[in-house]
C-alpha positions as CSV (number, residue, x, y, z in Angstrom):
1,X,-48.4,-12.1,-34.4
2,X,-46.8,-15.1,-35.5
3,X,-47.5,-18.4,-33.6
4,X,-45.7,-21.6,-33.3
5,X,-48.4,-24.4,-32.5
6,X,-45.8,-26.9,-30.3
7,X,-48.2,-29.6,-29.2
8,X,-45.6,-31.9,-27.3
9,X,-45.6,-35.4,-28.0
10,X,-48.6,-36.9,-25.9
11,X,-50.3,-34.9,-27.0
12,X,-49.3,-35.1,-30.4
13,X,-50.1,-39.2,-30.2
14,X,-52.7,-39.9,-28.1
15,X,-54.6,-36.5,-27.0
16,X,-54.7,-34.9,-31.0
17,X,-58.1,-32.8,-29.3
18,X,-56.0,-30.6,-27.3
19,X,-54.0,-28.7,-29.9
20,X,-56.7,-28.9,-32.0
21,X,-58.2,-26.8,-28.8
22,X,-55.4,-24.7,-28.6
23,X,-55.3,-23.5,-32.1
24,X,-59.6,-23.1,-31.6
25,X,-59.0,-20.7,-28.3
26,X,-56.1,-18.7,-30.1
27,X,-57.6,-18.3,-33.2
28,X,-60.7,-17.0,-31.8
29,X,-59.1,-14.3,-30.6
30,X,-57.8,-12.8,-34.1
31,X,-53.8,-14.5,-33.7
32,X,-52.1,-16.3,-36.6
33,X,-50.8,-19.7,-35.7
34,X,-48.6,-21.9,-37.9
35,X,-47.5,-25.6,-37.3
36,X,-44.5,-26.6,-38.0
37,X,-44.1,-30.3,-39.3
38,X,-41.3,-30.6,-38.9
39,X,-40.9,-30.6,-34.9
40,X,-40.4,-33.1,-32.9
41,X,-39.8,-34.3,-29.3
42,X,-38.3,-31.2,-27.3
43,X,-35.6,-34.0,-25.5
44,X,-37.2,-34.0,-22.2
45,X,-37.5,-37.4,-21.4
46,X,-33.6,-38.1,-22.5
47,X,-33.0,-35.2,-21.2
48,X,-33.8,-36.3,-17.0
49,X,-32.8,-39.3,-17.8
50,X,-29.2,-38.3,-18.3
51,X,-29.0,-38.7,-22.8
52,X,-27.4,-35.2,-22.2
53,X,-26.3,-35.8,-25.4
54,X,-29.2,-37.2,-27.6
55,X,-31.7,-34.2,-26.0
56,X,-29.2,-31.4,-27.2
57,X,-30.3,-32.7,-30.7
58,X,-33.5,-32.1,-30.4
59,X,-33.4,-29.2,-29.0
60,X,-31.5,-27.6,-32.1
61,X,-33.7,-29.0,-33.9
62,X,-36.2,-27.0,-31.4
63,X,-35.1,-24.0,-32.2
64,X,-34.1,-24.9,-35.2
65,X,-37.9,-25.1,-36.7
66,X,-39.1,-22.7,-34.5
67,X,-36.8,-20.6,-36.0
68,X,-39.3,-18.3,-37.6
69,X,-41.7,-18.0,-35.7
70,X,-42.5,-14.8,-32.9
71,X,-43.5,-16.4,-30.0
72,X,-44.5,-20.7,-29.5
73,X,-47.1,-21.3,-27.7
74,X,-47.4,-24.8,-26.0
75,X,-50.2,-27.3,-24.3
76,X,-48.2,-28.6,-22.5
77,X,-46.2,-26.9,-19.1
78,X,-43.3,-28.9,-19.0
79,X,-42.7,-28.9,-22.5
80,X,-42.2,-24.9,-22.2
81,X,-40.5,-25.4,-19.3
82,X,-37.7,-27.8,-20.8
83,X,-37.2,-25.3,-23.2
84,X,-36.9,-22.8,-21.5
85,X,-34.8,-24.4,-18.0
86,X,-33.6,-27.1,-20.2
87,X,-32.5,-25.4,-22.6
88,X,-30.0,-22.9,-21.1
89,X,-27.3,-26.5,-19.3
90,X,-27.6,-28.0,-23.2
91,X,-26.2,-24.8,-24.9
92,X,-23.0,-25.8,-24.3
93,X,-23.2,-28.4,-26.5
94,X,-25.5,-26.9,-29.6
95,X,-24.3,-24.1,-31.9
96,X,-28.3,-23.5,-32.3
97,X,-29.4,-22.9,-28.6
98,X,-27.2,-19.0,-28.6
99,X,-30.8,-18.5,-30.5
100,X,-34.2,-20.2,-29.0
101,X,-37.6,-18.8,-29.4
102,X,-40.2,-16.7,-26.1
103,X,-41.7,-20.0,-25.1
104,X,-44.8,-19.5,-23.0
105,X,-47.3,-22.7,-21.4
106,X,-51.3,-21.7,-22.5
107,X,-52.1,-20.1,-20.1
108,X,-49.3,-17.5,-19.4
109,X,-49.6,-16.4,-23.5
110,X,-53.3,-16.1,-22.5
111,X,-52.9,-13.9,-19.7
112,X,-50.0,-11.6,-20.1
113,X,-49.8,-11.1,-24.2
114,X,-53.5,-11.8,-24.9
115,X,-54.1,-10.5,-21.9
116,X,-57.4,-11.8,-21.6
117,X,-58.6,-14.1,-19.0
118,X,-62.4,-14.1,-20.7
119,X,-62.0,-15.7,-24.2
120,X,-65.4,-16.6,-24.3
121,X,-65.6,-20.3,-23.5
122,X,-68.9,-22.1,-21.7
123,X,-69.0,-25.1,-19.2
124,X,-71.6,-25.6,-17.3
125,X,-69.6,-27.9,-15.6
126,X,-68.1,-28.7,-12.0
127,X,-64.0,-28.5,-12.5
128,X,-61.2,-28.9,-10.4
129,X,-57.8,-28.5,-11.3
130,X,-54.9,-29.6,-11.2
131,X,-51.8,-28.0,-10.6
132,X,-48.9,-29.6,-12.7
133,X,-45.3,-29.8,-10.8
134,X,-43.1,-27.5,-13.3
135,X,-46.2,-25.4,-14.1
136,X,-46.6,-24.5,-10.2
137,X,-42.2,-24.7,-9.6
138,X,-40.8,-24.6,-13.3
139,X,-42.6,-21.8,-14.7
140,X,-45.1,-20.2,-11.9
141,X,-48.3,-19.7,-13.3
142,X,-49.2,-19.1,-10.4
143,X,-53.0,-18.7,-10.6
144,X,-53.0,-17.9,-14.0
145,X,-55.1,-20.7,-15.2
146,X,-57.4,-20.8,-12.3
147,X,-58.0,-17.2,-14.0
148,X,-58.9,-18.6,-16.9
149,X,-61.5,-21.1,-15.4
150,X,-63.1,-18.9,-13.8
151,X,-64.0,-16.6,-16.8
152,X,-65.9,-19.5,-18.3
153,X,-69.4,-19.2,-18.0
154,X,-71.3,-21.6,-17.0
155,X,-68.8,-23.1,-15.6
156,X,-68.2,-23.7,-11.1
157,X,-64.6,-24.7,-9.7
158,X,-64.5,-26.6,-6.2
159,X,-61.4,-26.0,-5.0
160,X,-58.7,-29.4,-4.9
161,X,-56.9,-30.3,-1.8
162,X,-53.8,-30.7,-1.3
163,X,-54.2,-29.4,-5.0
164,X,-49.6,-28.7,-5.2
165,X,-49.5,-32.8,-4.7
166,X,-47.4,-34.3,-7.4
167,X,-49.4,-36.8,-9.0
168,X,-46.9,-39.7,-9.0
169,X,-46.4,-39.3,-13.0
170,X,-42.9,-37.0,-13.0
171,X,-41.9,-38.5,-17.0
172,X,-40.0,-41.5,-16.2
173,X,-40.1,-41.9,-12.8
174,X,-43.8,-43.7,-12.9
175,X,-42.4,-45.8,-15.1
176,X,-38.9,-47.0,-13.1
177,X,-40.4,-46.2,-10.0
178,X,-43.7,-48.1,-10.5
179,X,-44.6,-48.4,-7.7
180,X,-44.7,-44.7,-5.3
181,X,-46.1,-43.3,-8.7
182,X,-49.4,-45.8,-8.0
183,X,-49.5,-44.6,-3.8
184,X,-48.9,-41.9,-4.5
185,X,-52.4,-41.2,-7.4
186,X,-54.2,-42.9,-5.5
187,X,-54.1,-39.8,-2.8
188,X,-54.9,-37.3,-6.2
189,X,-57.5,-39.5,-7.3
190,X,-59.0,-40.1,-3.1
191,X,-58.7,-35.8,-3.4
192,X,-60.6,-35.1,-6.7
193,X,-63.8,-37.3,-5.8
194,X,-64.2,-35.1,-2.4
195,X,-63.8,-32.0,-4.5
196,X,-67.2,-34.1,-5.8
197,X,-66.3,-32.3,-9.6
198,X,-67.5,-33.6,-13.2
199,X,-64.1,-33.0,-14.3
200,X,-61.0,-32.5,-13.3
201,X,-58.2,-30.1,-15.5
202,X,-54.8,-29.4,-16.3
203,X,-52.4,-28.2,-18.8
204,X,-50.7,-31.1,-19.3
205,X,-51.3,-33.7,-20.9
206,X,-49.4,-36.2,-19.4
207,X,-50.1,-36.0,-16.0
208,X,-54.0,-36.5,-17.2
209,X,-52.6,-39.5,-18.2
210,X,-51.6,-40.5,-14.6
211,X,-54.5,-38.9,-12.9
212,X,-57.3,-40.8,-15.0
213,X,-55.5,-44.2,-15.8
214,X,-55.5,-44.3,-12.1
215,X,-59.9,-42.8,-12.2
216,X,-60.2,-45.7,-14.2
217,X,-58.2,-48.4,-12.4
218,X,-60.5,-47.2,-8.9
219,X,-63.2,-46.1,-10.7
220,X,-63.2,-42.7,-9.5
221,X,-66.3,-41.6,-12.2
222,X,-64.0,-38.1,-12.7
223,X,-64.1,-37.3,-16.5
224,X,-60.2,-35.8,-18.2
225,X,-59.8,-32.9,-19.6
226,X,-56.9,-30.6,-20.3
227,X,-57.6,-26.9,-20.0
228,X,-57.6,-25.8,-23.3
229,X,-60.1,-27.3,-24.0
230,X,-62.8,-26.1,-21.4
231,X,-61.6,-22.9,-23.4
232,X,-62.6,-24.4,-26.4
233,X,-65.3,-24.8,-25.7
234,X,-68.5,-22.7,-27.0
235,X,-71.1,-25.4,-26.5
236,X,-71.1,-26.9,-22.7
237,X,-70.4,-30.3,-23.7
238,X,-68.1,-32.4,-22.5
239,X,-65.5,-33.3,-24.9
240,X,-65.5,-37.1,-25.7
């Protein structure tokens, strides 16, 4: 199976370790992973801000770039949701969207396609999991990330109070409604602190950016890591 890796803008720019970790996990399981260098933004920020023409152009480019892949895997639930729920709304504007490759978020691929929960990871730390809004409501990934975490050797999983509440990021929402966003993430950071976890993980770097920033400002003392980084770990060390 030829798997295309779509890393998403934020991951590519600020968190390349997430992309590398995703590749390590997939290759460890024996998959051939390709990274088309022509990939750009999926158009999500444009679409949610009302720039449908610009979003459609980016969506068409995505479809063309990944056309030769059997399947596309991304470590971004929000971008996967854009492709699966947003692209159909743009199809009338962009003929290339007549054929869009199947796109799955990493945990969906591992559990549903690869058929595994134990990916050979070791991470002896106390971890809590934040289910991001797009993974929870748009993709409905359910407990797939939790099943993967429970299979990690040495990992102690701590339940997050009010886990399904938003972190306050919401893409451009955080910029347009900064005061509200800050109030929401303050609650999230408080709940994370109540778990006694060393690490909080999620399936979206965007949400982890929001949480990490708040942790820094409020001196929360908990590290943020993408699920892929934990699954890729075979030494138990926390990535820097």
